N, C-alpha and C positions, 0 to 999 in steps of 0.2 A: 479651680484651674493652674488659677494665677499664681499661689500660693508664693510658692518655689521666686518671683520676681520680686513679689514685695517684700521678700525676705534680703535680696540683693538690693532693694532701692531704703529699706531700714538703713542697714549696712552701710551703703554707701552716706549717708546724709546724719549717719546720729555717729556712727563710729567711727568712718573714716573723713569725714570733712567737719564732724563734732559739733553737730548742731545741739540746741536743745530741742528737745519734743514738743515743747510747751511754747516756743518763738511759732510768730508765723509765716516767716521768713521756710523754716525744716517743714511744716505741716506742704506749705504752696511748694518746695523742690522736692518733697517725695514723690505728691500727688503726678506731678509733670513728668520725672524719671518713671516710676511706674508705667504713668498710664500713653505714653510714648513708645516705650519698645512695646507692649501691648497690643496697640493700635497697629505700630508697622509690623509685628507678628502677624499678627492678625491677616491684616493689607499683604503679604507676603503669601501666605498659606490660599487664601480666600481666592486670589487672582491667580496664582499657579493651575489651583483645581478649575477652578472656569476656564483657561488657558486649553484645561487638555480638554475639561467636556466641548467647549466652543468647536478643537479640533477636528470632534468626531461628529455632532450634530449639527444641522442645519442652522444656523441663527433666523433666518425668514420665517424659514418653518414654525418653530416654535412659536415665533412671535403673532405669526399670523394664526397660530393656532388660538390664540391665549385671548388671540381682538377679535375677531370672528365666531367664535364657538359659540352660543348659547350655553354657557358655563350656569347660567338662574344666579352669579354673582358668588360662587363657593367658589372662585379663582383669588376672590378677596379676602375668602375666611379660611381659604387653606393657607393663604401667606401669613391673617393674623394668627392662626395654629402653628404654624412654625417659629413666627416669633417669638412665641410662649415659652416654647423649647428652646430660645438661643440666650441663654444668661448675660447679654450686652445693653452694655450703657450705651445711651444717645448715640456715643461719640464710634465705639466701637462696631456701632448697625453699620455704618456706613460705609465699610470697608465691603459689605455684604451688595449695600445697597447697589457701591461701582458694578459688582459680582454680575446681580441680577439685570443691570440698565443695561452692559455691556454681552450677556448672555442672551440680551432680544426679547424681557420679560416685560411687558407693558407699562409703561409709568406708575398709573394708577393700583395695580398689582406690587408692584415694590413700594410704595408707598405706604401700604397696610401692612407690609414687611415691616418699613421704618419706623413708623409710630407704636403699633407695638411688642418689639423686641426689648424695647427699654424700660415697657410698661409694666408687665407680666414674663415673668420668668420661676421658675423652681425656686429660688433663694427667698424672692420678695412673697410668693404662696406660703411658704412657712414661715416666717415672720408676721406674717399680715394673721394667719391663723392663732398665730399663739399671743398676740395683741391685741387681736380683736374677734374672734371667734369665726364660727363656719360660717354663718350667714353673711355676713361682712365681707366675707373672702371670697367666697361665691358672686355673690353682688356685684366683687368689684373686678375680679375675673371676665364675670361677664364681660363687665361693664367694657372691661378693657380693649375688650375683642371685635366687640361693636362699635368701637371707637374707632379702630384700626380698618375694621372693613369697611364703614361705612366713610368715615375720612376718605380711604382708597378712593369707592365708587365716583365718591363728588370728584374725586381731584381729576380722575381719567375722564369722568365727563366734560371736562375744561380742555382737553386735550391741549396739553399743557406743556408735547414734546417740542417745540418750537423754542422752547425757552430754556432750552439744556444748552449747557456751553456749548461751540464752537471744539474744545477741547473731545467732550463727551462723545461728536459726531465723529470725528478723525477717529477714535478709538474703535468706536461702531464700525468704522467705513475700515479699517485697517482689520478687523478681527474679520471680518464679512470676506475679507480677498485672502485670507491665509486662507481662510478655512476652506474657501473654493479650493484654493491652491492644493488641500491638503489632498484632498476628496481624489481633486482631478489627476492625482501622481498615488492613490491609494501609498502613500505613507503612513511605515510604522512609525508605533510612539516616540520611538530612539529616533525618528529621524525625525519628528516635530520636534523633537524638544528644545533645538535650539532657540526657532524661531519663539517657541513657547518662551524660554527664558528672558528673549533676550526684550519681552510685549510685556513681563512684568518687571522690569528693571526701569522701562518706559516707562511704565501705569506710575512705580513707583516716584520714581527722580520728579512726575508732572506733580504726584499728590502731596511729598513731604514736607515743602514748602510750607502748605495749608495746614498740614498733622500740627509741625511744631508752633503757629498762630496760636492756634485755636485752644492747643491743652496750653500752652501757655497762659492766654487767657481763661480756660478754668482752673488753674492752678491756684492765679493768682486769685480769683473771686472764691474759691477749696479753703486755702487760707486764711481770707483777710477779711470774710463777709460775716461777720458774727450772725449765729445760728435761731438767734431769737430776734434778725433786728425787724423781722416784718409782720410779727404777732401785734402788736397795736392795730392795724390795719384791717384782721379779718374778725374784729369780734362780732356776737351772734346778732347783735340787734344791728347792725349794718348792710343793709338792703344788700347793697353789690360790693359786699366784701367777698364772696367766690370772685365776678371778673376780677377787682383789686389783684383777688388772690395768686389768681393764674399768673396775669400779669407782674406782677411782681417776682413770680418765682424764675423766671428770666434768667435773670443775670446771675439768679446763684446755679452749682452745678453739681452731681450728683446721681449715681446711680438710683434702684429701688432699697437695695440692702439698706442703703448709708442715710437715707432720707426717714422712713420707715419709724425708726426711733425717737425722732421731729416729731413727725408727728403724731405720736405716742403722746411725749408731752402738751403739744396743740391744742388735743383733744381732753388732755387730763385741767386744760387751763379755762376751759370752757367754750371751746370753738367749736360750731357747728362739724359731724365727722365728712358731710359733704364740703365747707370749706375748705376741710382740712386736705382733703383726698383728691383734690382740682388745686391746692397750693402744689403739692407731693407730684401728678400729672406735671404740672409745669415746671417741674423742676429738673423733674426725667427725662419727659419728654419733648423741652423745649428749651432750645440754649445756644448762649451766644457760641460757646467751642464747636456746637452739633452744625449754625448758620457759618461759620469760615471755616468750618472743612468741607460743607454744603458745599459752597461757594467755587471748589472746583468744576462741579458738576454741573449745580446750577446756577441762571441767571441771578441777578437780584431781586426779581420781578416774582421770579416762580420759588424762590426762600418765602420772600411775603405773601403770594399766596397758600403757600402751602403749612408756616405758622401761623398765618391765619385761619383758615382749615379746621384745623387741629385746635388752635385757641379757642374756636368757637365751640365744639365738638366736648373740649374741656371746661369748660363753663356750662352747659347744659350736663350734664351727668355732674357737675357737681352741686348743680341745685336739684338734680332728682335725687343724689344721695340725700339730701337733705330734707326732703320728702317723704323717703321711702324709709329712713332711719331716726 
């Protein structure tokens, strides 16, 4: 989708700045340019589209319907399935997370999307089939969807809405007031656009500093942490290899397609597949750059709870993978 952007980043780093592709600085800078522009584009599009949606649909009614109606967990499953068809990394999923929250979607349902989206997508599935076969791929897809669904249910049960930042609460209040005004005055889309545009730029202004810091951290990690750095901790004889692999993966940062070749190498070196996949899930689903982006919408306590629940689910998945496979 963003190949053209990657070409621009390559041109700026390798041609204009004349940096060597083998340099850590070049790799980190290339990553920073590409991801910053990509996420800002996604933010702009998602916030604008959600602004239009919010101007027509009552936020409270959507929220109340999803919160109070007995959908028997299907809303969490649907959010996870939506995550499967959106090929974003963890940081790229954050713009949609903001849009979900702003649209009045319950926090647990939103978390289900945020967890599944970076873990399972069509690119990762295609690579997984080629590297590990159909059986392993099916188990991986099902486990990724279940991970998002179960984590979302747990996080919703904890009733964590009070741990959203004051910035998010202000955005939600503004969105509701604007929507009420639109309905009361029966404005056309053309009449609504000025307020929607103002809202887009207001939200972007609040989020951009966190985007830049988060991606800068991700770029440094991407460029300077060697891929084989953690292999010695994942030995098959180590009973605690799965939790260690999951926790040590957090400083890394990559999308599923970028880390899968590394997983193949780890498995080829004798590391159990479940341990290697737990490492991959930790890299993709839990990252410091993602935490920096989420800091704008979540308090530190909420980020810690979110990471804790997902980490626990990944560890359980890793052990189950090792038993099944």
